NUVEXMAR-411282 format. One record per residue: residue number from 0; x, y, z of N, C-alpha, C, O in turn. Coordinates in pm, whole numbers. Each point is the difference from the previous one (the first is absolute). Layout:
// NUVEXMAR-411282
ATOM, nuvex, n.x, n.y, n.z, ca.x, ca.y, ca.z, c.x, c.y, c.z, o.x, o.y, o.z
ATOM, NUM, X, Y, Z, X, Y, Z, X, Y, Z, X, Y, Z
...
END
This chain:
// NUVEXMAR-411282
ATOM, nuvex, n.x, n.y, n.z, ca.x, ca.y, ca.z, c.x, c.y, c.z, o.x, o.y, o.z
ATOM, 0, 82, -120, 0, -82, 120, 0, 86, 125, 0, -44, 105, -48
ATOM, 1, 165, -113, 101, 78, 119, 22, 32, 75, -128, -33, 119, -13
ATOM, 2, 96, -187, -84, 55, 73, -113, -107, 68, -84, 10, 119, -29
ATOM, 3, -112, -194, -10, -101, 56, -90, -83, 107, 71, -22, 108, -54
ATOM, 4, -22, -139, 174, -90, 91, 68, 66, 132, 32, -61, 105, -21
ATOM, 5, 183, -107, 70, 64, 123, 38, 39, 82, -122, 0, 123, 5
ATOM, 6, 32, -189, -114, 23, 74, -124, -127, 69, -44, 3, 112, -50
ATOM, 7, -118, -179, 69, -128, 60, -32, -24, 126, 81, -61, 95, -51
ATOM, 8, 106, -90, 176, -19, 117, 81, 71, 121, -59, -46, 113, 19
ATOM, 9, 156, -133, -89, 67, 108, -70, -94, 64, -101, 0, 122, -16
ATOM, 10, -79, -204, -52, -96, 53, -96, -110, 77, 69, -49, 99, -54
ATOM, 11, 9, -141, 173, -100, 75, 75, 47, 143, 18, -75, 94, -25
ATOM, 12, 198, -78, 67, 53, 133, 25, -3, 84, -127, -37, 118, 5
ATOM, 13, 75, -176, -116, 2, 73, -125, -140, 43, -42, -17, 109, -57
ATOM, 14, -82, -192, 83, -136, 30, -44, -73, 90, 97, -95, 69, -37
ATOM, 15, 140, -68, 165, -78, 68, 104, 57, 134, 43, -51, 59, 95
ATOM, 16, 153, -9, -162, 59, 122, 50, -96, 117, -5, 18, 98, 71
ATOM, 17, -123, -108, -157, -102, 104, -4, -137, -56, 30, -101, 56, -41
ATOM, 18, 97, -170, 114, -126, -70, 20, -98, 77, 85, -120, -29, -4
ATOM, 19, 166, 127, 80, -92, 77, 82, -84, 98, -80, -96, 56, 52
ATOM, 20, 133, -35, -180, -72, 93, -85, -110, -73, -76, 19, -114, -40
ATOM, 21, -135, 178, 19, -106, -63, -77, 45, -31, -141, 80, 74, -59
ATOM, 22, -131, -184, 4, 36, -37, -136, -69, 93, -98, -109, 51, 28
ATOM, 23, 169, -29, -142, -59, 81, -106, 23, -68, -133, 86, -88, -11
ATOM, 24, -162, 129, -88, 16, -60, -131, 140, 26, -55, 54, -81, -74
ATOM, 25, 3, 195, 111, 131, 34, -51, 109, -91, 55, 99, -26, -68
ATOM, 26, -117, -22, 190, 104, -80, 63, -25, -149, -12, 93, -78, 20
ATOM, 27, -215, 35, -50, -30, -144, -8, 93, -71, -97, 46, -111, 27
ATOM, 28, -18, 175, -141, 79, -65, -103, 146, -13, 39, 75, -74, -64
ATOM, 29, -31, 144, 168, 140, -4, 42, 21, -97, 115, 106, 1, 61
ATOM, 30, -203, -83, -31, 10, -89, 115, 1, -146, -46, -92, -44, -70
ATOM, 31, 194, -30, 108, 11, -138, -45, -91, -92, 78, -29, 26, 116
ATOM, 32, -16, -132, -178, -62, -108, 75, 110, -70, 80, 114, -10, -46
ATOM, 33, -150, -40, 164, 99, -56, 93, -42, -140, 39, -114, -24, 38
ATOM, 34, 208, -69, -48, -23, -138, 44, 95, -30, 116, 122, 11, -15
ATOM, 35, -178, -47, 129, 79, -45, 116, -32, -146, 24, -117, -36, 19
ATOM, 36, 217, -50, -19, -18, -141, 30, 82, -33, 124, 120, 30, 5
ATOM, 37, -182, -90, 95, 71, -42, 120, -3, -152, 7, -105, -63, -17
ATOM, 38, 220, 6, 42, 17, -146, 0, 24, -45, 143, 108, 21, 56
ATOM, 39, -206, -83, 3, 8, -39, 141, 99, -115, 20, 8, -91, -82
ATOM, 40, 67, 97, 191, 92, -107, 43, 87, -52, -114, 24, -120, -11
ATOM, 41, 23, 212, -71, 87, -37, -111, 144, 36, 36, 33, 118, 14
ATOM, 42, 51, -218, 0, 139, 24, 37, 75, 66, -116, -27, -30, -117
ATOM, 43, 120, 118, 150, 78, 68, -104, 83, -97, -82, 29, 26, -116
ATOM, 44, 9, -140, 176, 82, -96, -73, -83, -100, -79, 55, -93, -60
ATOM, 45, -187, 111, 58, -89, -94, -68, -69, 61, -121, -90, -61, -57
ATOM, 46, 130, 181, 19, -65, 65, -115, 100, 94, -65, 85, 59, 67
ATOM, 47, -97, -45, -198, 87, 92, -71, 117, -68, -67, 17, -121, 11
ATOM, 48, 64, 199, -82, 110, -58, -80, 107, -69, 83, 76, -81, -53
ATOM, 49, -68, 111, 183, 101, -63, 85, -53, -121, 76, 74, -62, 76
ATOM, 50, -201, 30, -94, -59, -111, 75, 57, -133, -48, 31, -19, -118
ATOM, 51, -18, -73, 212, 52, -133, -33, -113, -102, 0, -89, 4, 85
ATOM, 52, 93, -96, -180, -91, -115, -6, -144, 36, -29, -89, -82, 23
ATOM, 53, 63, 203, -74, -137, 37, -36, 5, 97, -117, 89, 85, -7
ATOM, 54, -184, -98, -85, -10, 91, -115, -112, 100, 24, -115, -38, 22
ATOM, 55, 149, 168, -28, -100, 105, 18, 13, 101, -115, 43, 113, 22
ATOM, 56, -79, -154, -143, 23, 86, -118, -75, 132, 3, 52, 100, -49
ATOM, 57, -173, -96, 105, -76, 125, 2, 70, 103, 88, 16, 115, -39
ATOM, 58, 24, -158, 158, 70, 92, 89, 134, 40, -60, 39, 117, 8
ATOM, 59, 31, -211, -69, 128, 30, -61, -14, 104, -110, 86, 87, -16
ATOM, 60, -195, -96, -60, -24, 98, -106, -18, 139, 57, 51, 97, -55
ATOM, 61, -124, -86, 166, -16, 129, 64, 134, 53, 51, 32, 117, -16
ATOM, 62, 44, -206, 77, 130, 41, 54, 92, 50, -110, 79, 92, 22
ATOM, 63, -89, -152, -140, 88, 37, -111, -32, 137, -56, 88, 64, -58
ATOM, 64, -211, -16, 75, -36, 130, -56, -40, 100, 107, -76, 93, -26
ATOM, 65, 127, -112, 146, -37, 90, 106, 111, 23, 101, 116, -32, -25
ATOM, 66, -152, 88, 136, 93, 23, 110, -21, -106, 107, -113, -25, 43
ATOM, 67, 218, -37, -2, -6, -111, 94, 75, 37, 126, 118, 35, -4
ATOM, 68, -186, -44, 117, 61, 34, 128, 41, -129, 72, -84, -83, 33
ATOM, 69, 212, 68, -10, 51, -123, 60, 2, 7, 153, 12, -103, 66
ATOM, 70, -24, 221, -10, 1, 15, 145, -127, 73, 44, 6, 113, 49
ATOM, 71, -119, -178, -67, -131, 55, 38, -62, -95, 101, -7, -121, -24
ATOM, 72, -37, 173, 136, -44, -86, 108, -140, 39, 48, -35, 117, 7
ATOM, 73, -43, -219, 25, -133, 23, 56, 13, 62, 138, 93, -34, 75
ATOM, 74, -184, 122, -39, 5, 63, 132, -34, -98, 111, 46, 14, 113
ATOM, 75, -129, -114, -146, -41, -102, 95, -13, -131, -76, -52, 1, -112
ATOM, 76, 97, -114, 166, -12, -128, -70, -138, -62, 14, -11, -120, 26
ATOM, 77, -92, 199, -41, -139, -47, -1, -75, 75, -108, 33, 114, -33
ATOM, 78, -136, -178, -20, -68, 52, -119, -67, 134, 23, 29, 95, -73
ATOM, 79, -118, -84, 170, -77, 122, 15, 85, 121, 37, -10, 103, -67
ATOM, 80, 93, -110, 171, 78, 119, 32, 97, 40, -110, 26, 119, -19
ATOM, 81, 28, -215, -52, 90, 32, -110, -75, 75, -110, 50, 100, -52
ATOM, 82, -168, -148, 17, -80, 70, -101, -49, 135, 51, -12, 95, -78
ATOM, 83, -18, -84, 205, -41, 128, 56, 110, 104, -18, -28, 117, -28
ATOM, 84, 152, -159, 44, 112, 93, -22, 9, 40, -147, 23, 117, -30
ATOM, 85, -41, -213, -60, 4, 35, -142, -111, 96, -38, 21, 92, -80
ATOM, 86, -138, -112, 135, -115, 80, -40, -6, 137, 68, -63, 93, -51
ATOM, 87, 129, -80, 165, -2, 129, 71, 132, 74, -10, 4, 121, 20
ATOM, 88, 105, -191, -51, 131, 63, 1, 55, 18, 140, 94, 77, 20
ATOM, 89, -151, -148, 78, 40, 16, 140, 57, -130, 55, -36, -109, -45
ATOM, 90, 123, 121, 143, 43, -115, 76, -114, -44, 93, -92, 78, 23
ATOM, 91, 97, -200, 30, -107, -45, 90, -27, 94, 116, -115, 14, 43
ATOM, 92, 217, 51, 9, -22, 96, 109, -88, 115, -45, -68, 63, 81
ATOM, 93, 69, -35, -213, -81, 110, -52, -142, -40, -34, -93, 76, 24
ATOM, 94, 75, -197, -82, -137, -39, -36, -67, -87, 106, -121, -23, -7
ATOM, 95, 196, -25, 105, -59, -68, 115, -30, -147, -16, -57, -61, 91
ATOM, 96, 95, -1, -205, -27, -142, -21, 133, -76, 10, 88, 16, -85
ATOM, 97, -75, -97, 188, 125, -73, 24, -14, -149, -28, 100, -73, 1
ATOM, 98, -222, 26, -26, -22, -142, -24, -128, -17, -80, -76, 95, -17
ATOM, 99, 54, -215, -33, -123, -29, -73, -122, 12, 91, 12, -2, 122
ATOM, 100, -129, 15, -186, -128, 6, 70, -19, 128, 80, -79, 4, 94
ATOM, 101, 152, 101, -131, -23, 133, 56, -57, 88, -111, -14, -46, -113
ATOM, 102, -17, 171, 142, -65, 86, -99, 76, 131, -17, 41, 63, 98
ATOM, 103, -22, -23, -223, 59, 130, -29, -104, 106, 31, -109, -2, -56
ATOM, 104, 142, 94, 143, -96, 100, 46, -43, 95, -111, 76, 25, -93
ATOM, 105, -198, 27, 103, -52, 91, -103, 74, 133, -7, -16, 75, -96
ATOM, 106, 97, -45, 198, 77, 124, -1, 132, -14, -74, 77, 96, -9
ATOM, 107, -49, -215, -45, 122, -23, -76, -34, -8, -148, -64, -96, -44
ATOM, 108, 105, 195, -32, -32, 3, -144, 72, -113, -72, 116, -29, 29
ATOM, 109, -184, -34, -121, 60, -105, -83, 8, 50, -144, -75, 88, -41
ATOM, 110, 167, -146, -34, 31, 53, -132, -120, -1, -94, -13, 90, -83
ATOM, 111, -76, -189, 95, -116, -5, -90, -90, 121, 18, -59, 48, -96
ATOM, 112, 49, 2, 219, -80, 121, 23, 57, 119, -75, -73, 77, -63
ATOM, 113, 204, -63, 69, 65, 112, -68, -14, -11, -152, -26, 98, -68
ATOM, 114, 44, -218, 18, -9, -18, -145, -144, 18, -49, -22, 53, -109
ATOM, 115, -73, -96, 187, -140, 22, -38, -31, 149, -5, -69, 46, -91
ATOM, 116, 120, 30, 189, -18, 144, -1, 64, 63, -124, -46, 103, -50
ATOM, 117, 152, -167, 1, 70, 52, -117, -65, -43, -131, 52, 31, -107
ATOM, 118, -164, -102, 113, -73, -36, -120, 22, -141, -50, -42, -33, -111
ATOM, 119, 106, -51, 192, 25, -138, -41, -121, -90, 26, -75, 20, 95
ATOM, 120, 60, -119, -182, -86, -114, 28, 83, -97, 82, 112, -33, -40
ATOM, 121, -163, -14, 152, 82, -78, 93, -62, -138, 22, -121, -13, 19
ATOM, 122, 206, -89, -21, -50, -137, 17, 108, -85, 68, 119, 16, -27
ATOM, 123, -163, -105, 115, 91, -90, 71, -55, -142, -4, -122, -20, 10
ATOM, 124, 211, -77, -23, -37, -141, -2, 98, -74, 90, 117, -16, -35
ATOM, 125, -163, -28, 151, 88, -64, 97, -31, -149, 8, -111, -43, -31
ATOM, 126, 211, -35, 72, -11, -145, -5, -7, -67, 135, 0, -123, 8
ATOM, 127, -6, 201, 100, -5, -58, 134, -93, 82, 90, -7, 122, -11
ATOM, 128, -62, -193, 98, -86, 67, 98, 79, 96, 88, -58, 93, 56
ATOM, 129, 187, -114, -44, 84, 88, 81, -10, 144, -45, 22, 92, 79
ATOM, 130, -55, -71, -206, -13, 136, -55, -145, 34, -32, -27, 88, -82
ATOM, 131, -67, -155, 146, -142, 28, -24, -33, 145, 32, 69, 66, 77
ATOM, 132, -176, -18, -138, -35, 142, 12, -20, 44, 144, 19, 118, 31
ATOM, 133, -57, -208, 57, -27, 37, 138, 124, 54, 72, -12, 63, 105
ATOM, 134, 131, -86, -162, 122, 42, 67, 50, 137, -43, 109, 42, 40
ATOM, 135, -188, 29, -121, 24, 142, -20, 74, 43, -125, 18, 120, -21
ATOM, 136, 26, -214, -63, 74, 40, -118, -89, 24, -122, 50, 36, -107
ATOM, 137, -180, -56, 122, -90, 14, -115, -40, 144, -26, -58, 31, -104
ATOM, 138, 88, 59, 196, -41, 140, -17, 64, 59, -126, 119, -16, -26
ATOM, 139, -202, 85, -52, 47, 63, -122, -12, -87, -124, 19, 50, -112
ATOM, 140, -50, -177, 128, -12, -88, -116, -146, -4, -48, -92, -25, 78
ATOM, 141, 73, 50, -207, -133, -16, -60, -40, -147, 5, -116, -33, 22
ATOM, 142, 212, -54, -45, -21, -145, 6, 104, -58, 96, 120, 23, -16
ATOM, 143, -168, -99, 116, 93, -71, 89, -49, -143, 6, -92, -33, 75
ATOM, 144, 155, -52, -155, -46, -137, -18, 75, -92, 95, 118, -29, -20
ATOM, 145, -188, -17, 123, 57, -96, 96, -91, -123, 10, -27, -51, 109
ATOM, 146, -18, 5, -225, -92, -113, -6, 77, -131, -14, 83, -14, -89
ATOM, 147, -109, -81, 178, 70, -127, 1, -98, -114, -18, -120, 16, 25
ATOM, 148, 168, -131, -68, -90, -116, -14, -67, -32, 132, 58, 25, 106
ATOM, 149, -178, -78, -109, -73, -31, 124, 84, -85, 96, 57, -101, -38
ATOM, 150, -52, 146, 162, 70, -76, 103, 151, 16, -2, 70, -67, 76
ATOM, 151, -17, 155, -163, 144, 18, -9, 38, 144, 34, -80, 92, -15
ATOM, 152, 204, -76, 60, 47, 133, 39, 103, 55, -97, 64, 101, 27
ATOM, 153, -48, -168, -141, 93, 48, -102, -46, -51, -136, -90, -84, -9
ATOM, 154, 153, 137, -96, -29, -48, -135, 130, -1, -80, 98, 62, 39
ATOM, 155, -101, -134, -148, 120, -16, -82, 29, 127, -80, -88, 83, -21
ATOM, 156, 212, -72, -23, 35, 114, -85, -78, -3, -131, -27, 105, -58
ATOM, 157, -8, -223, 10, -81, -8, -121, -137, 63, 21, -46, 78, -84
ATOM, 158, -20, -111, 195, -132, 57, 27, 9, 152, 20, -86, 74, -49
ATOM, 159, 189, -29, 120, 17, 143, 21, 26, 72, -131, -54, 108, -25
ATOM, 160, 137, -168, -60, 31, 62, -128, -123, 5, -90, -21, 99, -69
ATOM, 161, -59, -205, 69, -123, 1, -80, -87, 120, 37, -52, 70, -87
ATOM, 162, 37, -47, 218, -84, 111, 46, 62, 134, -37, -70, 91, -41
ATOM, 163, 202, -80, 55, 68, 126, -32, -6, 30, -148, -20, 115, -39
ATOM, 164, 37, -216, -44, -5, 21, -145, -138, 49, -43, -11, 84, -89
ATOM, 165, -94, -136, 152, -135, 47, -32, -14, 149, 29, -67, 73, -73
ATOM, 166, 130, -29, 181, -3, 143, 34, 82, 82, -100, -43, 107, -43
ATOM, 167, 158, -156, 6, 86, 70, -95, -73, 23, -132, 17, 104, -63
ATOM, 168, -98, -200, 23, -65, 7, -130, -121, 92, -3, -58, 21, -107
ATOM, 169, 20, 34, 220, -111, 96, 2, 43, 130, -68, 114, 44, 14
ATOM, 170, -204, 16, -88, 29, 123, -71, -7, 119, 94, -96, 14, 76
ATOM, 171, 197, 72, -80, 0, 121, 82, 99, 98, -58, 104, -40, -54
ATOM, 172, -135, 168, 65, 92, 104, -45, 90, 47, 113, 86, 85, -21
ATOM, 173, -104, -140, 141, 85, 39, 112, 120, -94, 11, -12, -118, -33
ATOM, 174, 126, 167, 77, 114, -90, 24, -35, -96, 113, -84, 30, 85
ATOM, 175, 150, -145, -84, -33, -107, 93, 113, -22, 100, 117, -10, -38
ATOM, 176, -151, 4, 166, 91, -51, 102, -49, -137, 40, -110, -15, 53
ATOM, 177, 191, -87, -80, -38, -138, 26, 100, -65, 94, 120, -3, -29
ATOM, 178, -169, -47, 142, 83, -76, 93, -45, -146, -5, -118, -30, 19
ATOM, 179, 212, -60, -44, -27, -143, -2, 95, -68, 98, 121, 19, -5
ATOM, 180, -180, -99, 94, 77, -70, 104, -9, -150, -25, -109, -55, -16
ATOM, 181, 226, -11, 11, 7, -145, -18, 49, -66, 129, 81, 55, 74
ATOM, 182, -134, -175, -48, 23, -68, 127, 48, -144, -16, 14, -72, 99
ATOM, 183, 10, 29, -222, 30, -141, -26, 115, -58, 82, -16, -111, 53
ATOM, 184, 130, 179, -40, 114, -63, 68, -15, 2, 152, 97, 26, 72
ATOM, 185, -214, -54, -25, -29, -2, 144, -42, -143, 36, -75, -64, -73
ATOM, 186, 123, 17, 184, -33, -136, 44, -152, -16, 15, -66, 92, 47
ATOM, 187, 9, -207, -87, 63, -120, -56, 34, 18, -147, -68, 73, -73
ATOM, 188, 175, -140, 28, 48, 14, -135, -62, -107, -89, 40, -116, 2
ATOM, 189, -139, 159, -79, -75, -92, -86, -13, 60, -140, -110, 39, -40
ATOM, 190, 219, -31, -33, -7, 62, -133, -88, -79, -96, -14, -122, 12
ATOM, 191, -43, 194, -105, -81, -65, -103, 91, -61, -106, 119, 33, -7
ATOM, 192, -174, -120, -74, 75, -56, -112, 15, 105, -111, -90, 82, -17
ATOM, 193, 199, -84, -59, 108, -101, 0, 107, 25, 105, 100, -72, 6
ATOM, 194, -119, 174, 78, 106, 38, 93, 14, -100, 115, 108, -14, 57
ATOM, 195, -216, -54, -25, 11, -102, 107, 96, -111, -41, 86, -39, 79
ATOM, 196, -100, -11, -200, 89, -106, -47, 140, 52, -26, 99, -69, 26
ATOM, 197, -90, 189, -78, 130, 56, -37, 86, 27, 123, 122, -13, -5
ATOM, 198, -188, 52, 114, 73, 33, 124, -44, -94, 112, -28, 44, 112
ATOM, 199, 23, -172, -142, -54, -98, 93, 74, 0, 133, -62, -16, 106
ATOM, 200, 193, 32, -109, 79, -4, 123, 15, 138, 65, 50, 11, 112
ATOM, 201, -93, 93, -183, 10, 137, 53, -131, 73, -28, -4, 91, -82
ATOM, 202, -103, -130, 150, -132, 57, -32, -9, 150, 25, -81, 68, -64
ATOM, 203, 161, -15, 156, 0, 146, 18, 38, 70, -130, -63, 98, -39
ATOM, 204, 167, -148, -26, 42, 59, -126, -106, -22, -109, -14, 82, -91
ATOM, 205, -58, -191, 101, -111, -22, -93, -107, 108, 15, -56, 46, -99
ATOM, 206, 28, -6, 222, -96, 108, 25, 51, 132, -59, -77, 76, -59
ATOM, 207, 205, -49, 76, 59, 122, -55, -11, -1, -152, -37, 101, -60
ATOM, 208, 68, -213, -2, -6, -10, -146, -143, 17, -51, -22, 67, -102
ATOM, 209, -74, -125, 171, -140, 15, -40, -44, 146, 12, -71, 51, -86
ATOM, 210, 113, 15, 193, -31, 141, 20, 63, 85, -109, -62, 94, -50
ATOM, 211, 185, -126, 13, 69, 76, -104, -75, -9, -133, -7, 98, -74
ATOM, 212, -49, -214, 44, -78, -14, -123, -118, 98, 0, -29, 62, -102
ATOM, 213, -37, -49, 215, -113, 91, 9, 44, 146, -2, -71, 87, -52
ATOM, 214, 187, -59, 108, 56, 134, -10, 19, 39, -146, -28, 113, -39
ATOM, 215, 75, -206, -41, 16, 26, -143, -131, 32, -68, -8, 93, -80
ATOM, 216, -96, -170, 113, -134, 28, -56, -46, 140, 39, -53, 75, -82
ATOM, 217, 73, -41, 209, -47, 128, 51, 69, 116, -69, -66, 94, -45
ATOM, 218, 197, -99, 36, 75, 109, -63, -37, 13, -147, -14, 112, -50
ATOM, 219, -2, -224, -18, -39, 4, -142, -131, 75, -17, -13, 83, -90
ATOM, 220, -85, -113, 173, -128, 68, -9, 10, 146, 39, -64, 86, -60
ATOM, 221, 143, -57, 163, 12, 138, 46, 65, 88, -106, -32, 119, -10
ATOM, 222, 122, -175, -67, 66, 77, -105, -99, 42, -109, 32, 84, -84
ATOM, 223, -150, -143, 86, -101, 36, -99, -97, 105, 52, -94, 37, -70
ATOM, 224, 116, 12, 191, -87, 105, 54, 8, 121, -91, 110, 50, -24
ATOM, 225, -222, -1, -27, 7, 116, -90, 36, 126, 77, -29, 12, 119
ATOM, 226, 91, 81, -188, 31, 129, 62, -129, 73, 33, -103, -22, -65
ATOM, 227, 108, 109, 167, -119, 76, 37, -36, 103, -106, -112, 53, 0
ATOM, 228, 205, -24, -90, -26, 88, -113, 51, -73, -125, 110, -54, 2
ATOM, 229, -188, 52, -112, 42, -77, -117, 136, 38, -53, 66, -83, -63
ATOM, 230, -22, 206, 86, 129, 43, -55, 115, -22, 97, 114, 31, -32
ATOM, 231, -143, -83, 148, 103, -15, 101, 96, -112, -35, -46, -109, -35
ATOM, 232, 176, 131, 42, 96, -102, -47, 6, -122, 89, 3, 12, 122
ATOM, 233, -2, -129, -183, 6, -125, 74, 131, -12, 77, 8, -77, 96
ATOM, 234, 95, 151, -137, 129, -7, 70, -16, 31, 148, 70, -57, 84
ATOM, 235, -161, 148, -51, -18, 37, 140, -57, -118, 79, 35, -20, 116
ATOM, 236, -122, -56, -178, -54, -117, 69, 110, -104, 21, 1, -70, 101
ATOM, 237, 88, 61, -195, 108, -96, 19, 89, 42, 115, 56, -86, 68
ATOM, 238, -41, 213, -44, 75, 43, 116, -72, -42, 128, 64, -35, 99
ATOM, 239, -197, 38, -102, -75, -40, 118, 8, -149, 23, 8, -47, 114
ATOM, 240, -10, -29, -222, -7, -144, 15, 129, -61, 50, -2, -96, 76
ATOM, 241, 116, 152, -118, 128, -62, 32, 45, 50, 135, 62, 106, 11
ATOM, 242, -93, -183, 94, 23, 50, 135, 98, -83, 81, 11, 20, 121
ATOM, 243, 59, -113, -184, 105, -74, 71, 128, 28, -75, 33, -73, -94
ATOM, 244, 40, 176, 132, 101, 45, -93, 142, -5, 57, 23, -58, 106
ATOM, 245, 70, 120, -176, 140, -22, 27, 49, 50, 135, -59, 90, 60
ATOM, 246, 169, -151, -14, 54, 44, 128, 81, 128, -18, 38, 34, -112
ATOM, 247, -12, 35, 220, 52, 136, -4, 133, 15, -74, 15, 98, -73
ATOM, 248, 83, -189, 87, 126, 21, -70, -13, 9, -151, 83, 64, -65
ATOM, 249, -186, -127, 7, -17, 2, -145, -87, 115, -48, -18, 18, -120
ATOM, 250, -35, 60, 212, -106, 94, -36, 46, 105, -101, -67, 21, -101
ATOM, 251, 181, 46, 127, 44, 108, -88, 28, -52, -140, -39, 63, -98
ATOM, 252, 107, -177, 88, 33, -56, -131, -124, -40, -76, -9, 24, -120
ATOM, 253, -90, -85, 189, -122, -48, -64, -84, 119, -48, -57, -4, -108
ATOM, 254, 50, 109, 190, -76, 119, -39, 64, 66, -122, -70, 44, -92
ATOM, 255, 204, -37, 89, 70, 58, -113, -27, -80, -127, -24, 57, -107
ATOM, 256, 29, -190, 118, -27, -84, -117, -142, 17, -49, -25, 5, -120
ATOM, 257, -69, 5, 214, -140, 18, -38, -19, 132, -72, -76, 8, -96
ATOM, 258, 145, 96, 142, -12, 131, -65, 43, -9, -147, -61, 62, -87
ATOM, 259, 165, -138, 60, 55, -7, -134, -94, -69, -98, 5, 27, -120
ATOM, 260, -90, -115, 171, -83, -82, -90, -149, 35, 8, -79, -48, -81
ATOM, 261, 41, 130, 177, -143, 26, 19, -50, 108, -93, 77, 82, -51
ATOM, 262, -209, -83, 28, -59, 108, -76, -20, 121, 91, 32, -6, 119
ATOM, 263, -85, 115, -175, -10, 123, 76, -86, -16, 125, 34, 53, 105
ATOM, 264, -144, -127, -116, -88, -18, 116, 70, -75, 112, -6, 42, 116
ATOM, 265, 71, -152, -149, 66, -79, 102, 115, 77, 61, 24, -10, 121
ATOM, 266, 50, 88, -201, 108, 81, 57, -54, 95, 106, 61, 17, 106
ATOM, 267, -175, 44, -135, -58, 90, 99, -39, -71, 128, 17, 54, 109
ATOM, 268, -69, -176, -122, -40, -77, 118, 120, -38, 84, -5, 7, 123
ATOM, 269, 115, -47, -188, 121, -36, 73, 53, 121, 75, 42, -12, 116
ATOM, 270, -42, 127, -179, 50, 121, 65, -88, 37, 118, 50, 41, 105
ATOM, 271, -181, -55, -121, -90, 31, 110, 24, -93, 118, -3, 44, 115
ATOM, 272, 27, -173, -143, 28, -94, 107, 129, 37, 73, 6, -6, 123
ATOM, 273, 98, 46, -200, 127, 37, 62, -17, 121, 91, 51, 1, 113
ATOM, 274, -122, 101, -162, -22, 119, 81, -78, -32, 126, 29, 52, 107
ATOM, 275, -130, -139, -121, -80, -37, 115, 84, -72, 105, -11, 28, 119
ATOM, 276, 96, -122, -165, 85, -75, 93, 100, 92, 67, 24, -11, 120
ATOM, 277, 35, 103, -198, 96, 92, 59, -64, 88, 105, 62, 32, 102
ATOM, 278, -187, 8, -126, -71, 86, 95, -27, -72, 131, -10, 63, 105
ATOM, 279, -3, -197, -110, -28, -75, 120, 126, -41, 76, -8, -48, 113
ATOM, 280, 125, 67, -176, 126, -39, 65, 42, 108, 97, 15, 115, -40
ATOM, 281, 6, -150, 170, 41, 101, 99, 130, 69, -39, 48, 87, 72
END
């Protein structure tokens, strides 16, 4: 969960720097759709190009075209408080949730509220009861889907992706903020086929591989989200989608290379990102 989710938080900052202002037709076209995916109980050594004994091509593809943080850590090693920090930008001492089965207080603003105020269509699809709406993270979401099979407290990444894709395919002229939470690599480890047979002796890795397949489906569909304005360049959406990107030592060289090959729109986006990052550096 660490690498992808925390990289997604970087996009929140970029999209929300003016979120307190009402949305207008003039600014709608300048706002990217945002996809945040959080991977529950996913070890850093079990996903990505450096993972051993498991293939995660969808995640690897994101890593190859984005920024990847190798030293990103969850604020708490539990699902709800960790997500509360991502959604509020606060440490547990600030949002008050130190363990599962607690509630984020209504006095703590969450990112979906800010993005909705900024004119975004907001939707969330979670895969575990641990993140059910009763625990306070649903505020600001037009859609907060926490529906599980009868008698169960979780659902597969395939079921969650099916629901999220249906939402993505809805027609809207507003930019979309979509949060999708996957829970597959959580005990008990019972991957679906063909991953069960493929990882028979390492079922945890089978769960990761199955989740990665659904991540690929999700990103493919999200890349088809239409711009909020017909003339808006798709390059901006690609900046939003690629949220697991390079580590800091490679940043200057990669940005320089991108400048040399990008079109005018993408060059402007890269420069805006650099200025934004520099402004946040103490």
